[in-house]
N, C-alpha and C positions, 0 to 999 in steps of 0.2 A: 513480432506484432502482438500486442496485448490482446487478452481475451475479453474484450468489452463488447458493447452492442454495435460497434462500427462495422459496416459491411466492407469487406475487402474487394477492391476492384481487380485484384490480381489473384489468380488461382494459386492454391498452395503448391500444386505441381510445378507451375511456372517459377514461383519463388525458389523452390528447391532446386530446379534445374539451373537457374541463374546463380544461386548460391554455390552450387558445385563448380560452375565455370569460374567463379571468382575465388574459389578456395576457402569459403567460410562455412560450408555446409556441415563439416565435421564438428565445428564449434557449436552450431545451432543444435545439432543432435546431442552433443555432450551436455550442453546447458539445458536441454529440454524445451527450447523455444527461442524466440527472436529478441528477447529482452536485453541480452548482452551484446547484440550486434551494434556496432557504432553507427551513428547517423550518417557518416560519410559512406560507409558500406551500403547502408539502406538506400542512399541516394544513387549509388552505382547500380544497385539492383533495379531501381525504378528507371534509370537512364537506359539500361540494357533492355528492359521490357519495352520501353518506348521505341527503341531501335528495331526490335523484333516486330512490333506492331507496324511500324512504318514500312519495313521490308515486305511484310505480308500484304499491305495495301498496295504497294508498288507492283508486287507480283500479280495481284488480281487485276490491276489496271493495264498490265502489259499484254 
């Protein structure tokens, strides 16, 4: 993710956790940021974050 004035809706810790699950975290660390992560992979990170949020809501409503 670029370092501009946009606010991130996802915490850095959550992005890192999901990147580790998807096997791209080492590349992020090696490159020093998210700039070289493909848009497809970023989409997978967002999709996974949405799934986690949905599970959290479902668990709270149970």
